[in-house]
Every structure is written in C-alpha cells, then in structure tokens.
DOKOL-987053 format. One line per 8 residues: number of its first residue (from 1); their letters; for each residue x, y, z of C-alpha. Coordinates in nm, 4 decimals. Example, Ala and Ser with C-alpha at 12.3 -4.5 7.8 and 13.67 -1.06 7.14 Angstrom:
BEGIN
1 = AS = 1.2300/-0.4500/0.7800 | 1.3670/-0.1060/0.7140
! end
This chain:
BEGIN
1 = MHNANLTT = 11.0798/-1.5155/0.1815 | 10.7627/-1.3326/0.0886 | 10.6467/-1.3006/-0.2736 | 10.4694/-0.9666/-0.3385 | 10.3279/-1.0819/-0.6755 | 10.1267/-1.3671/-0.5240 | 9.7639/-1.3491/-0.6433 | 9.4839/-1.5131/-0.4568
9 = TGFTLVEV = 9.2211/-1.7140/-0.6378 | 8.8686/-1.7945/-0.5287 | 8.5735/-1.5967/-0.4069 | 8.5215/-1.3906/-0.0987 | 8.2419/-1.4688/0.1403 | 8.0495/-1.1602/0.0267 | 8.0633/-1.2718/-0.3376 | 7.9391/-1.6190/-0.2480
17 = MVALFMVS = 7.6539/-1.4741/-0.0402 | 7.5498/-1.2402/-0.3243 | 7.5544/-1.5297/-0.5710 | 7.3426/-1.7473/-0.3371 | 7.0979/-1.4625/-0.2897 | 7.0595/-1.4182/-0.6669 | 7.0096/-1.7917/-0.7189 | 6.7464/-1.8028/-0.4445
25 = LSLLAGLR = 6.5584/-1.5110/-0.6021 | 6.5598/-1.6904/-0.9373 | 6.4292/-2.0102/-0.7789 | 6.1523/-1.8236/-0.5969 | 6.0440/-1.6539/-0.9195 | 6.0376/-1.9925/-1.0921 | 5.8267/-2.1430/-0.8146 | 5.5779/-1.8563/-0.8347
33 = AAGSMVSQ = 5.5504/-1.8997/-1.2107 | 5.4959/-2.2745/-1.1742 | 5.2309/-2.2189/-0.9064 | 5.0531/-1.9695/-1.1284 | 5.0530/-2.2169/-1.4163 | 4.9048/-2.4883/-1.1940 | 4.6226/-2.2634/-1.0732 | 4.5517/-2.1448/-1.4293
41 = TERQWQML = 4.5356/-2.5057/-1.5476 | 4.2883/-2.5859/-1.2694 | 4.0738/-2.2864/-1.3707 | 4.0720/-2.3959/-1.7351 | 3.9729/-2.7473/-1.6280 | 3.6815/-2.6068/-1.4254 | 3.5692/-2.3935/-1.7188 | 3.5801/-2.6916/-1.9554
49 = LAQICADN = 3.3653/-2.8988/-1.7194 | 3.1256/-2.6062/-1.6733 | 3.0957/-2.5650/-2.0518 | 3.0118/-2.9352/-2.0900 | 2.7424/-2.9091/-1.8199 | 2.5860/-2.5971/-1.9756 | 2.5921/-2.7451/-2.3274 | 2.4374/-3.0707/-2.2053
57 = TLVQLRLN = 2.1570/-2.8785/-2.0330 | 2.0760/-2.6796/-2.3470 | 2.0853/-2.9920/-2.5658 | 1.8499/-3.1758/-2.3279 | 1.5997/-2.8912/-2.3527 | 1.6267/-2.8828/-2.7325 | 1.5771/-3.2588/-2.7624 | 1.2802/-3.2658/-2.5251
65 = PQFAEQGE = 0.9599/-3.3078/-2.7302 | 0.7720/-3.0781/-2.4911 | 0.8222/-2.7045/-2.5239 | 1.0354/-2.5719/-2.2360 | 0.8267/-2.4275/-1.9555 | 0.9141/-2.0853/-1.8185 | 1.0768/-2.0673/-1.4776 | 1.3885/-2.1714/-1.2901
73 = QSQDCHQA = 1.5246/-2.5157/-1.2260 | 1.8405/-2.6426/-1.0575 | 2.0164/-2.9722/-1.1088 | 2.3498/-3.1349/-1.0379 | 2.5925/-3.2130/-1.3174 | 2.8470/-3.4897/-1.2564 | 3.1644/-3.4446/-1.4594 | 3.5091/-3.5983/-1.4005
81 = GRVLQVKT = 3.4335/-3.6909/-1.0426 | 3.3019/-3.3443/-0.9573 | 2.9498/-3.2246/-0.8915 | 2.8668/-2.8864/-1.0412 | 2.5335/-2.7095/-1.0033 | 2.3403/-2.5908/-1.3086 | 2.0678/-2.3303/-1.2628 | 1.8472/-2.3085/-1.5705
89 = TVAATPNP = 1.6224/-2.0072/-1.6314 | 1.3668/-2.0280/-1.9131 | 1.2024/-1.7012/-2.0213 | 0.9639/-1.5920/-2.2951 | 1.0814/-1.4111/-2.6077 | 0.8892/-1.1732/-2.8380 | 0.8383/-1.4700/-3.0726 | 0.6052/-1.7205/-2.9001
97 = SFRRVDAQ = 0.7743/-2.0108/-3.0836 | 1.1026/-1.9572/-2.8983 | 1.2166/-1.9430/-2.5379 | 1.5380/-1.7955/-2.4024 | 1.7378/-2.0331/-2.1831 | 2.0147/-1.9230/-1.9475 | 2.2268/-2.1959/-1.7901 | 2.4476/-2.0773/-1.5058
105 = VSDGPTPL = 2.7023/-2.3302/-1.3806 | 2.8622/-2.2965/-1.0388 | 3.0933/-2.4933/-0.8157 | 2.9321/-2.4473/-0.4767 | 2.9016/-2.0725/-0.4147 | 3.1471/-1.9874/-0.6946 | 2.9840/-1.9072/-1.0320 | 3.1884/-2.0443/-1.3194
113 = LRVSGLVG = 3.0019/-1.9895/-1.6442 | 2.6769/-1.8592/-1.7904 | 2.5537/-1.9708/-2.1333 | 2.2437/-1.8430/-2.3092 | 2.0567/-1.9970/-2.5980 | 1.7203/-2.0339/-2.7664 | 1.4890/-2.3313/-2.7663 | 1.2259/-2.3588/-3.0366
121 = RY = 0.8872/-2.5248/-3.0512 | 0.8697/-2.8290/-3.2774
! end
C-alpha cells in the first residue's frame, strides 16, 4: 500500500552544496579580514619603533652641548630586536641660532617615517 501524503524530510544534495559554498565564502572573508588585521598590526609596530628612533635622534642632538653641524649622517637604531636605519640631515635656518633637523627612518630600502624639528644653540 502506497501513501500519497508521505512527505520527505531532509535536504537535497543541491541545498547542502549551496550551504557549504556559502559557509566557505564566509570563512574565506573572515580569513582575509584576519590577515589584514595582522599586517596592519605589524605596520603600526614598525611605525612605533620608527617614531622612537626618530625621537631619540632629535633628543640626542638637543642634549649635545655642541651646536649641530650641518650635513648628513646615518646611524643604526636598535629597537625590539630590529635594526632600523636613521638618516639625519641638519640644515641652516634663517635664524643662525637654530638648525633644522630631518630624521628619516627606514627598514632596509623601505622608508617608514620622517620627522623634522629644530635644534637651538645653548
């Protein structure tokens, strides 16, 4: 005897495949977002270290009892197990009691940050 009112329960193969496809797209989007956050965090960390190096360079010049000589100088800055390069450029200003100092910090060939400031004669 065959019952015509019998309803089937469950999902068809097509419905399961569509659901799996949608879940996989959601997971891929989540992975991309997480990867983007990791790279942004790394960039912020580099910028923080570069800011510390530039600030330290300017403070050293300000604390030096001798007036900063004009020209360019490069030095390494060791921060958090990394070695960043700081290129310092000292230039004259219209006021002879001050010098303009530009500190450009880079990680190898990649420039990270440039900070400018003034150094006065004591």
